[in-house]
C-alpha positions as CSV (number, residue, x, y, z in Angstrom):
1,M,-21.2,-18.2,-0.4
2,G,-23.3,-19.2,-3.3
3,I,-26.4,-17.5,-1.8
4,I,-24.4,-14.3,-1.3
5,K,-23.3,-14.3,-4.9
6,N,-26.8,-14.9,-6.3
7,K,-28.1,-11.9,-4.2
8,L,-25.3,-9.8,-5.5
9,I,-26.1,-10.4,-9.1
10,I,-29.5,-8.8,-8.5
11,L,-28.2,-6.0,-6.4
12,F,-25.4,-5.2,-8.9
13,I,-28.1,-4.5,-11.5
14,I,-29.8,-2.2,-9.1
15,I,-26.6,-0.3,-8.3
16,F,-25.8,-0.1,-12.1
17,S,-29.1,1.8,-12.7
18,T,-29.1,4.0,-9.5
19,I,-25.5,5.0,-9.1
20,S,-25.2,8.7,-8.8
21,F,-22.3,11.1,-9.5
22,A,-21.8,14.3,-7.6
23,N,-20.3,17.4,-9.3
24,D,-19.2,19.2,-6.2
25,S,-15.5,20.1,-6.3
26,S,-15.1,21.5,-2.8
27,F,-13.4,18.3,-1.7
28,I,-10.2,19.4,-3.5
29,H,-9.7,22.3,-1.1
30,P,-11.3,21.3,2.2
31,Y,-11.6,24.0,4.9
32,R,-9.2,23.5,7.8
33,T,-8.8,25.5,11.0
34,T,-5.5,27.1,12.0
35,E,-5.2,24.4,14.7
36,E,-5.7,21.7,12.1
37,W,-3.0,23.1,9.8
38,E,-0.6,23.4,12.7
39,K,-1.3,19.8,13.6
40,L,-0.6,18.6,10.1
41,N,2.7,20.5,10.0
42,D,4.1,19.5,13.4
43,D,6.8,16.9,13.9
44,Y,4.6,14.1,15.2
45,I,2.7,12.0,12.6
46,E,-0.5,10.3,13.8
47,F,-1.9,7.4,11.7
48,N,-5.3,9.1,11.3
49,E,-3.6,12.2,9.8
50,I,-2.3,10.2,6.8
51,E,-5.3,10.9,4.5
52,D,-5.1,14.6,5.1
53,L,-1.3,14.8,4.7
54,V,-1.4,12.9,1.4
55,H,-4.2,15.1,0.1
56,E,-2.3,18.3,1.0
57,Y,1.3,17.5,0.6
58,N,1.9,14.3,-1.5
59,P,3.6,15.5,-4.7
60,I,1.7,13.3,-7.1
61,V,-1.7,13.9,-5.6
62,K,-1.0,17.7,-5.5
63,N,0.0,17.7,-9.1
64,N,-3.2,15.8,-10.1
65,W,-5.5,18.3,-8.4
66,N,-3.5,21.3,-9.7
67,K,-4.2,20.3,-13.3
68,Y,-7.8,19.3,-12.6
69,E,-10.3,21.5,-14.5
70,Y,-13.8,21.5,-13.0
71,G,-16.7,21.6,-15.4
72,K,-14.9,20.5,-18.6
73,T,-17.4,18.6,-20.8
74,N,-16.5,15.7,-23.1
75,D,-16.8,18.1,-26.1
76,D,-14.4,20.6,-24.4
77,I,-11.7,18.0,-23.9
78,S,-12.2,16.7,-27.5
79,Q,-11.9,20.3,-28.8
80,N,-8.6,20.7,-26.9
81,Y,-7.3,17.6,-28.7
82,Y,-8.5,19.0,-32.1
83,D,-6.9,22.4,-31.3
84,S,-3.6,20.7,-30.5
85,A,-3.8,18.6,-33.7
86,D,-4.4,21.7,-35.8
87,S,-1.4,23.4,-34.2
88,L,0.8,20.4,-34.8
89,F,-0.4,20.1,-38.5
90,S,0.4,23.7,-39.1
91,M,4.0,23.3,-37.7
92,A,4.5,20.0,-39.4
93,Q,3.6,21.4,-42.9
94,S,6.2,24.2,-42.5
95,L,8.9,21.7,-41.4
96,I,8.0,19.2,-44.3
97,Q,8.7,22.0,-46.9
98,N,12.4,22.1,-45.8
99,D,14.5,19.0,-46.7
100,T,16.6,19.4,-43.5
101,T,13.5,19.3,-41.2
102,K,11.3,17.0,-43.3
103,A,11.8,14.0,-41.1
104,Q,11.0,16.1,-38.0
105,G,7.9,17.4,-39.7
106,T,6.7,13.9,-40.7
107,M,7.0,12.8,-37.1
108,M,5.0,15.9,-35.9
109,E,2.4,15.1,-38.5
110,A,2.0,11.6,-37.1
111,Q,1.5,13.1,-33.7
112,A,-1.2,15.4,-35.1
113,Y,-3.1,12.4,-36.5
114,G,-2.8,10.8,-33.1
115,M,-4.3,13.9,-31.5
116,Q,-7.1,13.8,-34.0
117,M,-7.8,10.2,-33.2
118,S,-7.8,11.0,-29.5
119,A,-10.3,13.7,-30.1
120,E,-12.6,11.3,-32.0
121,N,-12.3,8.5,-29.4
122,N,-12.3,10.7,-26.4
123,L,-14.8,9.7,-23.7
124,N,-13.4,11.8,-20.9
125,D,-14.8,14.8,-19.1
126,S,-14.0,16.6,-15.9
127,E,-16.1,14.2,-13.9
128,I,-14.2,11.2,-15.2
129,N,-10.9,13.0,-14.5
130,R,-12.1,13.7,-11.0
131,Y,-12.8,10.0,-10.4
132,T,-9.4,9.1,-11.9
133,Y,-7.7,11.5,-9.5
134,E,-9.8,10.3,-6.5
135,K,-8.9,6.7,-7.3
136,A,-5.2,7.6,-7.6
137,E,-5.4,9.5,-4.2
138,K,-7.1,6.5,-2.5
139,E,-4.4,4.2,-3.9
140,K,-1.7,6.6,-2.7
141,V,-3.3,6.8,0.8
142,L,-3.3,3.0,1.0
143,F,0.3,2.8,-0.1
144,V,1.4,5.3,2.5
145,K,-0.6,3.6,5.3
146,Q,0.9,0.3,4.4
147,T,4.4,1.9,4.2
148,Y,3.7,3.2,7.7
149,V,2.9,-0.3,8.9
150,N,5.8,-1.7,7.0
151,Y,8.2,0.7,8.7
152,L,7.1,-0.6,12.1
153,Y,7.3,-4.2,10.8
154,Q,10.8,-3.6,9.5
155,Y,11.8,-2.1,12.8
156,L,10.8,-5.4,14.4
157,D,13.0,-7.2,11.8
158,Y,15.8,-5.0,13.0
159,E,15.1,-5.9,16.6
160,I,15.2,-9.6,15.6
161,A,18.5,-9.1,13.8
162,K,19.9,-7.4,16.9
163,E,18.7,-10.2,19.1
164,K,20.4,-12.8,16.8
165,T,23.6,-10.7,16.8
166,K,23.6,-10.6,20.6
167,D,23.0,-14.4,20.7
168,G,25.8,-14.8,18.2
169,K,28.2,-12.8,20.4
170,N,27.2,-14.9,23.4
171,S,27.8,-18.0,21.4
172,L,31.3,-16.8,20.3
173,E,32.2,-16.0,23.9
174,S,31.2,-19.5,24.9
175,A,33.2,-20.9,22.0
176,N,36.3,-19.0,23.0
177,R,36.0,-20.4,26.5
178,S,35.6,-23.9,25.2
179,F,38.6,-23.3,22.8
180,N,40.8,-22.1,25.7
181,F,39.9,-25.3,27.6
182,G,40.7,-27.4,24.5
183,A,37.1,-28.5,24.0
184,L,36.8,-26.8,20.6
185,T,39.1,-26.8,17.5
186,K,40.4,-23.7,15.8
187,V,38.3,-24.5,12.8
188,E,35.1,-24.6,14.9
189,L,36.0,-21.3,16.5
190,L,36.6,-19.7,13.2
191,S,33.2,-21.0,12.1
192,K,31.6,-19.2,15.0
193,E,33.4,-16.0,14.2
194,K,32.2,-16.2,10.6
195,E,28.6,-16.8,11.8
196,L,28.8,-13.6,13.9
197,L,30.0,-11.6,10.9
198,L,27.1,-12.7,8.9
199,L,24.7,-11.8,11.7
200,E,26.2,-8.4,12.1
201,S,25.8,-7.9,8.3
202,A,22.2,-8.9,8.5
203,E,21.6,-6.5,11.4
204,L,23.1,-3.6,9.4
205,S,20.9,-4.5,6.4
206,A,17.8,-4.6,8.5
207,K,18.6,-1.2,10.0
208,N,19.1,0.2,6.5
209,N,15.8,-1.2,5.3
210,Y,13.7,0.4,8.0
211,E,15.6,3.7,7.7
212,N,15.0,3.8,3.9
213,T,11.3,3.0,4.5
214,R,11.2,5.9,7.0
215,K,12.6,8.3,4.3
216,T,10.1,7.0,1.7
217,L,7.2,7.5,4.2
218,L,8.2,11.1,5.1
219,I,8.7,12.1,1.4
220,E,5.2,10.7,0.5
221,L,3.8,12.8,3.4
222,G,5.6,16.0,2.2
223,K,8.0,15.9,5.2
224,D,11.7,16.5,5.5
225,P,13.4,13.2,6.0
226,S,16.4,14.9,7.7
227,K,14.1,16.2,10.6
228,D,13.5,14.3,13.8
229,I,9.9,13.4,13.1
230,Q,8.2,10.9,15.4
231,F,5.5,8.4,14.5
232,E,2.5,7.4,16.5
233,P,2.5,3.7,17.6
234,L,-0.4,1.8,16.1
235,K,-3.0,1.5,18.8
236,F,-5.8,-0.3,17.0
237,I,-4.3,-3.7,16.5
238,E,-6.7,-5.2,19.0
239,D,-9.7,-3.3,17.4
240,I,-9.7,-5.4,14.3
241,D,-12.5,-7.9,14.9
242,I,-13.0,-10.1,11.9
243,L,-16.2,-11.5,13.4
244,T,-17.9,-8.1,12.8
245,I,-17.0,-8.1,9.1
246,N,-20.3,-8.1,7.1
247,L,-19.0,-9.7,3.9
248,E,-22.2,-9.3,1.8
249,N,-22.6,-5.7,2.8
250,D,-19.0,-4.9,2.2
251,I,-19.1,-6.4,-1.4
252,L,-22.1,-4.1,-2.1
253,L,-20.2,-1.1,-0.6
254,A,-17.1,-1.9,-2.7
255,T,-19.3,-2.0,-5.8
256,N,-21.2,1.1,-5.1
257,N,-18.0,3.1,-4.2
258,N,-15.7,1.8,-6.9
259,F,-14.2,4.6,-8.9
260,Q,-13.5,2.5,-12.0
261,L,-17.1,1.5,-12.2
262,K,-18.1,5.1,-12.1
263,I,-15.6,5.9,-14.9
264,Y,-17.0,3.1,-17.1
265,Y,-20.6,4.2,-16.4
266,K,-19.8,7.9,-17.3
267,K,-17.8,6.8,-20.4
268,K,-20.8,4.8,-21.6
269,I,-22.9,8.0,-21.3
270,N,-20.3,10.0,-23.3
271,A,-19.9,7.3,-26.0
272,T,-21.2,8.3,-29.4
273,T,-21.0,4.9,-31.2
274,T,-22.7,1.5,-30.5
275,E,-19.2,-0.1,-30.3
276,L,-17.9,2.3,-27.6
277,V,-21.1,1.9,-25.6
278,K,-20.8,-1.9,-25.7
279,E,-17.2,-1.7,-24.7
280,Q,-17.9,0.3,-21.6
281,E,-20.9,-2.0,-20.7
282,N,-18.6,-5.0,-21.1
283,N,-15.9,-3.5,-18.9
284,Y,-18.5,-2.5,-16.3
285,N,-20.1,-5.9,-16.1
286,A,-16.8,-7.8,-16.1
287,S,-15.5,-5.6,-13.3
288,L,-18.5,-6.6,-11.1
289,Q,-17.0,-10.1,-10.9
290,Y,-13.5,-8.8,-10.4
291,I,-14.7,-6.7,-7.4
292,Y,-16.6,-9.7,-5.9
293,N,-13.5,-11.9,-6.3
294,D,-11.2,-9.2,-4.9
295,I,-13.2,-8.7,-1.7
296,I,-13.6,-12.4,-1.1
297,S,-9.8,-12.9,-1.6
298,K,-8.9,-10.1,0.7
299,Y,-11.4,-11.4,3.3
300,N,-9.9,-14.9,3.1
301,T,-6.4,-13.4,3.5
302,I,-7.6,-11.7,6.8
303,I,-9.1,-15.0,8.1
304,N,-5.9,-16.9,7.3
305,Q,-3.7,-14.2,8.9
306,Q,-5.7,-14.5,12.1
307,K,-4.9,-18.2,12.1
308,I,-1.2,-17.4,11.8
309,I,-1.5,-14.9,14.7
310,N,-3.1,-17.6,16.8
311,A,-0.3,-20.0,15.9
312,K,2.4,-17.4,16.7
313,F,0.8,-16.6,20.0
314,S,0.7,-20.3,20.9
315,E,4.3,-20.7,19.9
316,Y,5.3,-17.7,22.1
317,N,3.4,-19.1,25.1
318,S,5.0,-22.5,24.7
319,L,8.5,-20.9,24.6
320,L,7.6,-18.8,27.6
321,L,6.6,-21.8,29.7
322,S,9.8,-23.6,28.6
323,F,11.9,-20.5,29.6
324,Q,10.3,-20.3,33.0
325,K,11.1,-24.0,33.5
326,E,14.7,-23.5,32.4
327,Q,15.1,-20.5,34.7
328,K,14.4,-22.8,37.6
329,E,16.8,-25.4,36.2
330,Y,19.5,-22.7,35.9
331,Y,19.0,-21.5,39.5
332,D,19.2,-25.2,40.6
333,G,22.5,-25.5,38.8
334,R,21.1,-28.0,36.2
335,L,21.3,-25.7,33.2
336,S,24.2,-23.7,31.8
337,L,24.1,-19.9,31.4
338,R,24.6,-20.3,27.7
339,N,21.6,-22.5,27.3
340,L,19.5,-20.1,29.3
341,E,20.7,-17.2,27.1
342,K,19.8,-19.1,24.0
343,S,16.3,-19.9,25.4
344,L,15.7,-16.2,26.2
345,S,16.9,-15.1,22.8
346,N,14.4,-17.6,21.2
347,L,11.7,-16.2,23.4
348,N,12.3,-12.6,22.4
349,I,12.4,-13.5,18.7
350,S,9.2,-15.4,19.1
351,L,7.6,-12.3,20.6
352,F,8.8,-10.1,17.8
353,E,7.5,-12.6,15.2
354,Y,4.1,-12.6,17.0
355,M,4.0,-8.7,16.8
356,K,5.0,-8.8,13.1
357,S,2.1,-11.2,12.4
358,K,-0.3,-8.6,13.9
359,Y,1.2,-5.9,11.7
360,T,0.6,-8.1,8.7
361,L,-3.1,-8.4,9.8
362,I,-3.3,-4.6,9.9
363,D,-1.8,-4.4,6.4
364,N,-4.4,-7.0,5.1
365,Y,-7.2,-5.1,6.8
366,L,-6.1,-1.8,5.3
367,S,-6.2,-3.3,1.9
368,Y,-9.7,-4.8,2.5
369,Q,-11.0,-1.4,3.7
370,A,-9.5,0.5,0.8
371,A,-11.2,-2.0,-1.6
372,I,-14.5,-1.2,0.1
373,Q,-13.8,2.5,-0.2
374,G,-13.5,2.4,-4.0
375,I,-10.3,0.8,-5.3
376,A,-11.2,-2.9,-5.5
377,A,-9.7,-4.7,-8.5
378,T,-11.5,-4.2,-11.8
379,V,-10.9,-4.9,-15.5
């Protein structure tokens, strides 16, 4: 890892001096065919549609691009601040002349001074605003994708809760039989009934969780939560091959693509004082280490999650072998039905836990990919 880091220090310097910034704004309104629009607006959401759906229909993303003004220079934006300050000063002076509105005028005057300071310290231009909105959109896409995965994850939580409730009912039926035969006390039976009530409550809570996540997901995608909208099952779980990850290359990509680095670089160009230039250089250079650490951390999280998946798979296989053995014992009359039911319940829960661990890997991988695409952690 030390060798990689030493190489990166040199390559970071190269990227700092060669990074380029496009001015093309056509990405805001990409061309789509009639068929593509119909697909985005149907009642079946595919995972690979999320980026397009967020771009076109997410309320926050739409609002950002609606207020984006292409071609605004740093001076243009500063002048807007100065114009607003002049307007506020004019109104404030009129209010200050009247005793009943003097306090309001004083507050407005303070706002005007704030606007003036913003104009003097402004480093923004339309290019920086674009990078800011692109970064926000990438972050929103990641959030929605992870919400999609979380919805499927929480559905498995609901399946686990249902399985536990089913087992709790079987346990109570068995307890009732034992109580009727005098093999169980009333207190023990009441304890089983209380356990079932808690399991049923947990099942309802799990159901509410995944239904609420579904609503959040649909709202983020500009869909009506009351409609019967279906989600595509995730098909690429087996496609995540951590052995093909090129960590050194990915760190370089994450650096070259990072939106915040682009913002710091452009702010340095716009800076008019030595202090502001130095501030942006310091932010840029410190962020290089942040990006490096973030990619390494996310990579290690993926590696560790793969180990968890392997452990969950081994646990499931072990329970499967035990269940198969207990099935034979049951058919031979050497195991009770209740014990077999309990074994099957544990096996089903283990399978769901294994599937959940794979969804967690997808979540980790999405975070890693998004960092490479421009939103790795920075100062």
